[in-house]
C-alpha positions as CSV (number, residue, x, y, z in Angstrom):
1,M,-36.7,-20.3,-14.5
2,K,-33.8,-18.5,-16.3
3,F,-34.0,-20.8,-19.3
4,K,-37.8,-20.4,-19.5
5,I,-37.4,-16.6,-19.7
6,I,-34.8,-16.9,-22.4
7,F,-37.0,-19.3,-24.4
8,I,-39.9,-16.9,-24.2
9,L,-37.7,-14.0,-25.4
10,L,-36.4,-16.1,-28.3
11,T,-39.9,-17.2,-29.3
12,I,-41.1,-13.5,-29.4
13,F,-38.1,-12.4,-31.5
14,I,-38.2,-15.4,-33.9
15,A,-42.0,-15.6,-34.3
16,A,-42.7,-11.9,-34.6
17,D,-44.1,-11.2,-38.1
18,L,-43.0,-7.6,-38.4
19,S,-41.9,-5.9,-41.4
20,A,-35.8,-1.5,-41.1
21,A,-35.0,1.2,-43.1
22,F,-35.4,4.9,-42.6
23,P,-37.5,6.6,-45.4
24,F,-34.5,8.9,-45.9
25,N,-32.6,5.9,-47.5
26,R,-35.6,4.6,-49.5
27,Y,-33.8,4.7,-52.8
28,T,-30.6,2.8,-51.8
29,G,-31.9,0.8,-48.8
30,E,-30.5,0.8,-45.3
31,E,-27.1,-0.9,-45.3
32,T,-26.8,-3.7,-42.7
33,Q,-23.9,-2.7,-40.4
34,C,-23.5,-5.8,-38.2
35,F,-24.7,-9.4,-38.1
36,T,-24.3,-10.6,-34.5
37,A,-25.5,-9.3,-31.1
38,R,-21.9,-9.2,-29.8
39,S,-20.9,-7.0,-32.7
40,L,-24.0,-4.8,-32.2
41,S,-23.3,-4.3,-28.5
42,M,-19.7,-3.3,-29.3
43,G,-20.6,-0.5,-31.7
44,S,-21.2,-2.7,-34.7
45,A,-17.4,-3.4,-34.8
46,G,-16.5,-6.6,-36.8
47,I,-13.4,-6.1,-38.9
48,A,-10.9,-7.2,-36.3
49,N,-13.4,-8.9,-34.0
50,S,-12.4,-12.6,-33.7
51,K,-15.7,-14.3,-32.8
52,G,-18.5,-15.7,-34.9
53,A,-19.1,-17.3,-38.3
54,L,-21.5,-14.5,-39.3
55,N,-18.8,-11.9,-38.8
56,A,-17.2,-13.2,-42.0
57,L,-19.5,-10.7,-43.7
58,N,-17.5,-7.9,-42.1
59,N,-14.2,-9.6,-42.8
60,P,-13.9,-13.2,-44.1
61,A,-10.4,-13.5,-42.5
62,I,-12.2,-13.9,-39.2
63,L,-13.0,-17.5,-40.1
64,G,-9.3,-18.3,-39.7
65,L,-9.3,-17.3,-36.1
66,L,-12.2,-19.5,-35.0
67,N,-10.8,-22.3,-32.8
68,N,-13.8,-24.6,-32.8
69,K,-14.1,-27.1,-35.7
70,L,-17.8,-26.3,-36.4
71,N,-19.5,-23.0,-35.7
72,I,-23.2,-22.3,-36.3
73,Q,-25.0,-19.0,-35.7
74,F,-28.5,-17.7,-36.0
75,T,-29.4,-14.0,-35.4
76,T,-32.7,-12.2,-35.1
77,N,-32.8,-8.4,-35.3
78,I,-35.8,-6.3,-34.3
79,T,-35.8,-2.6,-34.9
80,K,-38.3,0.0,-33.6
81,D,-38.2,3.2,-35.7
82,D,-39.9,6.4,-34.4
83,E,-40.2,9.2,-36.9
84,D,-41.5,12.8,-36.2
85,R,-42.0,15.4,-39.0
86,A,-42.4,19.0,-38.2
87,Y,-42.7,22.3,-40.1
88,P,-41.9,25.9,-38.9
89,I,-44.8,28.2,-37.8
90,Y,-44.6,31.9,-38.4
91,D,-46.8,34.7,-37.1
92,S,-48.4,37.5,-39.2
93,F,-45.1,39.4,-39.1
94,D,-43.2,36.5,-40.6
95,S,-41.4,35.8,-37.3
96,Y,-40.5,32.3,-36.4
97,I,-42.5,30.8,-33.5
98,E,-41.7,27.1,-33.3
99,D,-41.7,23.8,-35.1
100,A,-45.1,22.0,-35.1
101,V,-45.0,18.2,-35.3
102,Y,-47.7,17.2,-37.7
103,V,-47.1,13.5,-38.0
104,S,-45.5,10.8,-35.8
105,N,-44.9,7.2,-36.9
106,A,-43.7,4.3,-34.8
107,H,-43.2,0.9,-36.5
108,F,-41.3,-2.4,-35.9
109,F,-39.2,-4.2,-38.5
110,D,-37.2,-7.5,-38.5
111,K,-34.2,-9.2,-40.1
112,Y,-32.7,-12.7,-39.8
113,F,-29.2,-14.0,-40.4
114,F,-27.6,-17.4,-40.6
115,G,-23.9,-18.5,-40.6
116,I,-22.0,-21.7,-40.5
117,S,-18.2,-22.5,-40.7
118,Y,-15.9,-25.5,-40.5
119,N,-12.2,-25.6,-40.2
120,V,-9.4,-28.2,-40.6
121,N,-6.2,-27.8,-38.7
122,F,-2.9,-28.8,-40.4
123,K,-0.7,-27.1,-37.8
124,P,0.6,-24.5,-38.2
125,L,-1.9,-23.9,-41.0
126,R,-5.6,-23.8,-40.5
127,I,-8.1,-23.8,-43.4
128,S,-11.7,-22.6,-42.8
129,A,-14.7,-22.5,-45.0
130,G,-18.1,-20.9,-44.3
131,Y,-21.5,-19.9,-45.6
132,T,-23.7,-17.0,-44.5
133,Y,-27.1,-15.6,-45.4
134,A,-28.0,-12.0,-44.7
135,P,-30.1,-9.1,-46.1
136,L,-27.4,-6.6,-47.0
137,Y,-29.7,-3.7,-48.0
138,D,-33.1,-3.2,-46.3
139,F,-35.9,-1.3,-48.0
140,N,-38.6,-1.8,-45.3
141,F,-40.2,1.4,-44.0
142,K,-43.7,2.6,-43.3
143,Y,-45.1,6.1,-43.3
144,E,-48.7,7.2,-42.6
145,E,-50.2,10.7,-42.1
146,E,-53.7,12.1,-41.8
147,V,-54.8,15.3,-43.6
148,R,-57.4,17.4,-41.8
149,N,-59.0,20.7,-42.7
150,N,-58.7,24.0,-40.9
151,E,-61.8,23.9,-38.7
152,N,-61.2,25.2,-35.2
153,T,-61.1,22.9,-32.1
154,N,-63.4,25.0,-29.9
155,Y,-65.8,23.1,-27.6
156,G,-64.2,19.8,-28.4
157,N,-64.7,20.0,-32.1
158,E,-62.3,18.0,-34.2
159,P,-61.2,19.1,-37.7
160,K,-62.6,16.9,-40.5
161,K,-60.3,14.2,-41.8
162,I,-59.8,14.8,-45.6
163,A,-57.4,12.0,-46.6
164,I,-55.0,9.3,-45.5
165,N,-51.5,9.4,-47.0
166,T,-49.2,6.4,-46.9
167,Y,-45.7,5.8,-48.2
168,D,-44.5,2.3,-47.7
169,G,-41.5,0.2,-48.7
170,K,-40.8,-3.4,-48.4
171,G,-38.1,-5.9,-49.6
172,S,-34.4,-6.3,-49.4
173,I,-31.3,-7.3,-51.3
174,N,-30.1,-10.6,-49.8
175,A,-26.7,-12.2,-50.0
176,H,-25.8,-15.9,-50.0
177,T,-22.0,-15.9,-49.3
178,P,-19.6,-18.8,-49.4
179,C,-16.2,-17.8,-48.1
180,I,-12.8,-19.3,-47.3
181,A,-9.9,-18.3,-45.0
182,M,-6.4,-19.5,-44.2
183,N,-4.6,-18.9,-40.9
184,L,-0.8,-19.3,-40.1
185,Y,0.1,-19.4,-36.4
186,N,3.5,-19.3,-34.7
187,K,3.4,-18.9,-30.9
188,D,7.1,-18.2,-30.7
189,S,7.0,-15.2,-33.1
190,F,5.9,-11.6,-32.4
191,L,3.9,-11.9,-35.6
192,R,1.7,-14.5,-33.8
193,S,-0.8,-15.1,-36.6
194,L,-1.7,-14.1,-40.1
195,S,-5.2,-14.8,-41.4
196,V,-6.4,-14.0,-44.9
197,G,-9.9,-14.7,-46.4
198,A,-12.2,-14.1,-49.3
199,G,-15.8,-14.4,-50.1
200,I,-18.3,-14.1,-52.9
201,S,-21.8,-12.9,-52.3
202,F,-24.5,-13.9,-54.7
203,L,-27.1,-11.0,-54.4
204,K,-30.7,-11.4,-55.2
205,G,-33.7,-9.3,-54.0
206,E,-36.6,-7.1,-54.8
207,N,-38.4,-4.2,-53.3
208,E,-41.6,-2.2,-53.8
209,I,-42.4,1.3,-52.8
210,D,-46.1,2.2,-52.6
211,S,-47.5,5.8,-52.4
212,T,-51.2,6.4,-51.9
213,I,-53.5,9.3,-51.2
214,I,-57.0,8.0,-50.3
215,F,-59.7,10.5,-49.6
216,T,-62.2,9.9,-46.8
217,N,-65.9,9.3,-47.4
218,W,-66.7,12.7,-45.9
219,A,-64.3,14.4,-48.4
220,K,-65.8,12.5,-51.3
221,E,-69.3,13.5,-50.3
222,Q,-68.3,17.1,-49.9
223,M,-66.7,17.2,-53.4
224,S,-69.7,15.5,-55.0
225,T,-72.4,18.0,-53.8
226,G,-73.5,21.2,-55.4
227,P,-73.5,22.3,-59.1
228,D,-69.7,22.0,-59.3
229,T,-69.0,18.3,-58.9
230,S,-65.2,18.6,-59.5
231,F,-63.2,16.4,-57.3
232,I,-59.6,15.4,-56.5
233,P,-58.9,11.8,-57.4
234,D,-57.2,9.2,-55.2
235,I,-53.7,8.3,-56.1
236,I,-52.2,4.8,-55.9
237,Y,-48.7,4.6,-57.2
238,S,-46.3,1.7,-57.0
239,M,-42.7,1.2,-58.1
240,K,-41.3,-2.4,-58.2
241,N,-37.6,-3.3,-58.5
242,E,-35.7,-6.6,-58.9
243,Y,-32.0,-6.9,-58.2
244,S,-29.3,-9.5,-59.0
245,G,-25.5,-9.3,-58.9
246,I,-22.2,-10.6,-57.4
247,R,-20.1,-8.9,-54.7
248,F,-16.5,-9.8,-53.9
249,Q,-14.9,-9.3,-50.5
250,G,-11.4,-9.9,-49.1
251,G,-9.8,-9.3,-45.7
252,M,-6.7,-9.9,-43.6
253,I,-6.1,-10.0,-39.8
254,I,-2.6,-9.8,-38.3
255,G,-2.0,-10.9,-34.7
256,L,0.8,-9.1,-32.9
257,G,1.7,-11.0,-29.8
258,D,-1.2,-12.1,-27.7
259,R,-2.8,-8.7,-27.3
260,I,-3.2,-7.0,-30.6
261,H,-5.2,-7.8,-33.7
262,L,-5.0,-5.5,-36.8
263,G,-7.8,-6.1,-39.4
264,F,-8.3,-4.9,-42.9
265,S,-11.4,-5.5,-45.1
266,Y,-12.2,-4.5,-48.7
267,I,-15.4,-4.8,-50.7
268,N,-15.4,-4.1,-54.4
269,R,-17.7,-1.8,-56.3
270,T,-20.7,-4.1,-56.8
271,E,-22.5,-4.1,-60.2
272,I,-26.1,-5.0,-59.9
273,S,-28.7,-5.6,-62.6
274,K,-31.9,-3.8,-61.8
275,N,-35.3,-4.4,-63.4
276,Y,-38.0,-1.9,-62.6
277,K,-41.7,-1.2,-63.4
278,S,-44.1,1.4,-62.1
279,T,-47.9,1.5,-62.0
280,N,-48.0,3.2,-65.4
281,D,-45.6,0.9,-67.2
282,T,-46.8,-2.1,-69.2
283,V,-43.4,-3.9,-69.4
284,W,-40.3,-4.2,-67.3
285,A,-37.3,-1.9,-68.0
286,D,-33.7,-2.7,-67.0
287,T,-30.6,-0.7,-66.0
288,T,-27.3,-1.2,-64.1
289,I,-26.5,0.3,-60.8
290,Y,-23.4,0.2,-58.7
291,Y,-23.3,-0.2,-54.9
292,P,-20.3,1.4,-53.2
293,S,-16.9,-0.1,-52.6
294,S,-15.6,0.1,-49.0
295,M,-12.3,-0.2,-47.2
296,G,-12.1,-0.8,-43.5
297,F,-9.4,-0.9,-40.8
298,G,-9.8,-2.2,-37.3
299,L,-7.8,-2.6,-34.1
300,E,-8.6,-5.0,-31.3
301,Y,-6.5,-4.6,-28.1
302,H,-6.4,-7.1,-25.2
303,P,-4.8,-5.3,-22.3
304,R,-3.5,-6.8,-19.0
305,N,-6.3,-6.4,-16.6
306,V,-8.0,-8.1,-13.6
307,W,-11.0,-8.7,-15.8
308,D,-10.5,-10.2,-19.3
309,T,-11.0,-7.0,-21.3
310,K,-10.9,-6.2,-25.0
311,F,-11.1,-2.8,-26.8
312,T,-11.9,-2.4,-30.4
313,I,-11.9,0.6,-32.7
314,E,-12.7,0.7,-36.4
315,A,-13.0,3.1,-39.4
316,K,-14.5,2.4,-42.8
317,L,-14.4,4.4,-46.0
318,V,-17.5,3.9,-48.1
319,K,-17.4,5.3,-51.6
320,W,-21.1,6.2,-52.2
321,S,-20.0,8.2,-55.3
322,D,-19.9,4.8,-57.0
323,Y,-23.7,4.7,-56.7
324,N,-24.3,8.3,-57.7
325,I,-21.6,11.0,-58.4
326,L,-23.8,13.5,-56.5
327,Y,-23.5,11.3,-53.3
328,D,-20.7,11.8,-50.8
329,D,-17.9,9.4,-49.9
330,I,-18.1,8.9,-46.1
331,I,-16.1,7.5,-43.2
332,E,-18.0,5.5,-40.6
333,Y,-16.5,5.0,-37.1
334,S,-17.2,2.4,-34.4
335,A,-15.7,1.6,-31.0
336,G,-16.5,-0.9,-28.3
337,M,-15.2,-2.8,-25.3
338,E,-15.9,-6.0,-23.6
339,H,-15.3,-6.9,-19.9
340,I,-15.5,-10.6,-18.8
341,T,-16.5,-10.5,-15.1
342,Y,-15.4,-12.9,-12.4
343,N,-18.4,-15.2,-13.1
344,G,-17.7,-15.4,-16.9
345,I,-20.6,-13.0,-17.9
346,P,-19.5,-10.3,-20.3
347,I,-20.4,-6.6,-20.1
348,R,-20.2,-4.9,-23.5
349,L,-20.5,-1.2,-24.5
350,G,-20.2,0.4,-27.9
351,F,-20.6,3.6,-30.0
352,R,-20.9,4.2,-33.8
353,Y,-21.1,7.2,-36.0
354,Q,-22.5,6.8,-39.5
355,P,-23.0,9.6,-42.0
356,S,-25.3,9.2,-45.0
357,G,-23.9,8.9,-48.5
358,R,-26.9,10.9,-49.8
359,N,-25.8,13.8,-47.5
360,K,-22.8,13.4,-45.2
361,E,-24.2,16.1,-42.9
362,V,-27.1,13.7,-42.0
363,T,-25.6,11.3,-39.4
364,L,-26.8,8.4,-37.3
365,T,-25.2,8.4,-33.8
366,A,-25.8,5.3,-31.8
367,F,-24.9,3.8,-28.4
368,S,-25.1,0.1,-27.6
369,A,-24.7,-2.4,-24.8
370,G,-25.0,-6.1,-24.3
371,T,-24.1,-9.4,-22.6
372,A,-24.1,-13.1,-23.2
373,I,-25.4,-16.2,-21.4
374,K,-23.8,-19.7,-21.6
375,L,-26.3,-22.4,-22.2
376,P,-26.0,-26.2,-22.0
377,Y,-24.6,-28.3,-24.9
378,N,-22.1,-25.6,-26.0
379,F,-24.8,-23.1,-26.9
380,V,-24.2,-19.4,-26.2
381,L,-26.9,-16.7,-26.3
382,D,-25.7,-13.2,-27.0
383,L,-27.9,-10.2,-26.4
384,G,-27.4,-6.7,-27.7
385,I,-29.4,-3.4,-27.8
386,E,-28.6,-0.2,-29.7
387,I,-30.2,3.3,-29.4
388,G,-29.6,5.8,-32.1
389,K,-30.9,9.1,-33.5
390,R,-30.8,10.8,-36.8
391,N,-32.0,14.4,-37.7
392,Y,-32.3,15.9,-41.2
393,Q,-34.4,18.1,-43.3
394,E,-36.5,16.9,-46.3
395,K,-39.2,18.2,-48.6
396,D,-42.7,17.4,-47.7
397,L,-43.6,13.9,-48.9
398,F,-47.2,14.9,-49.8
399,P,-47.4,18.6,-50.9
400,D,-50.3,20.4,-49.3
401,G,-51.4,22.1,-52.5
402,Y,-52.9,18.8,-53.8
403,Y,-55.8,19.0,-51.3
404,A,-56.9,22.6,-52.3
405,N,-60.6,22.3,-52.8
406,E,-63.0,25.0,-51.6
407,K,-65.5,22.4,-50.5
408,L,-63.0,20.9,-48.0
409,W,-61.7,24.1,-46.4
410,D,-63.1,27.1,-44.6
411,T,-61.9,30.0,-46.8
412,T,-63.7,32.7,-44.9
413,H,-60.6,33.9,-43.2
414,N,-57.9,31.7,-44.8
415,E,-56.7,30.9,-48.3
416,L,-56.6,27.4,-49.7
417,P,-53.5,25.4,-48.7
418,E,-50.3,25.8,-50.9
419,D,-47.2,23.7,-51.2
420,R,-44.7,24.6,-48.4
421,E,-41.3,25.9,-49.5
422,N,-39.6,25.3,-46.2
423,P,-38.5,21.6,-45.7
424,D,-39.7,19.4,-42.9
425,K,-37.5,18.8,-39.9
426,V,-37.4,15.1,-39.4
427,T,-36.2,13.2,-36.3
428,N,-35.6,9.5,-36.4
429,F,-35.2,7.6,-33.1
430,M,-34.2,4.0,-33.3
431,I,-34.1,1.1,-30.9
432,N,-32.3,-1.9,-32.3
433,A,-32.5,-5.3,-30.4
434,M,-30.5,-8.3,-31.5
435,T,-30.1,-11.9,-30.3
436,T,-27.6,-14.4,-31.6
437,I,-27.6,-18.0,-30.6
438,S,-24.3,-19.8,-31.3
439,W,-23.3,-23.5,-31.2
440,R,-19.7,-24.6,-31.3
441,F,-18.3,-28.1,-31.6
């Protein structure tokens, strides 16, 4: 029965045709932070974490610590993103009353990852090679709002719907990454092991951002009646981008005794060729953009304990000023722990703190948990879930002044709508679920 339940869950995750990025990061894409369910459940830590071929994307030196000759991993990632946008309400004396939520969106998104590694042992030297596939920057988001006029709601009346606004993004920058690592091991030395690794990511991807304002049939009928047949046109705007480039990454892990691993990872500033075209363009244009370099440090500690326990803590400096000099360089933090209970089932908890390069005051704070189940034939199923929240302020995506038409609004006691000067207060709430199935030989 247990295996039937697991199979059903995997089928749902793998077969779901969903489309995860917050609209806040629509220009850069949302950077992928982790690639396995074990990493997710431990706060997205992966620089000094010693398990999984896919974790080579966090630090290629990890391949040198894998004991099994052949390792294969497949990960599915489903994200639910809830977004509320609100604007402040003031009374006739310009006194603040409260924030009114005027639109709520809830959508699902998905990502998939694959990794494989193989090692050859020439004691005390181990050489490992691997390949991973992953979307590194995700541009998928979905926003929809209704625009209604100012009719009252007395006696069950509903204000007339004027237009439907949408703002959608889709696509990703994907990485095909071959990597190699070497590990030296000496069980009689305090410097128990030294693993170094390097990888080259071949980046390829595309994304499209669509913005539309579509007026309802009722609004079009209202604007077409009377002697003045002026109307407001629908808007359909699209921006398409294509990306290609190469990213280099290196890392090192030092094992001190049996209980401490120190990890270091570096990613170079990545030059990417970008071709772009908007609705109004007849030909493609091209430019060069630079995705940020990063430098990360990690510590994994294995204390003496009744339960087999591991603690990990990491920090990563990301230089978003490489992308845009107006962006902030930020430091991301993550921490996690894993307890292996008496029956071999792990309990994992984690935390991460991620500021935004666009504005370091805008932060994503997330808590995570997970476990794993051993399956027959050397398969292991890891499960992880993360809950996070991000608050920020942003200008209205669709300024209200565009809909100002006397035929659509009751102007007896109110003026036509105008663009709001105060920014929207935006709340993003995220639930991130990840499953990783691993096979070791």
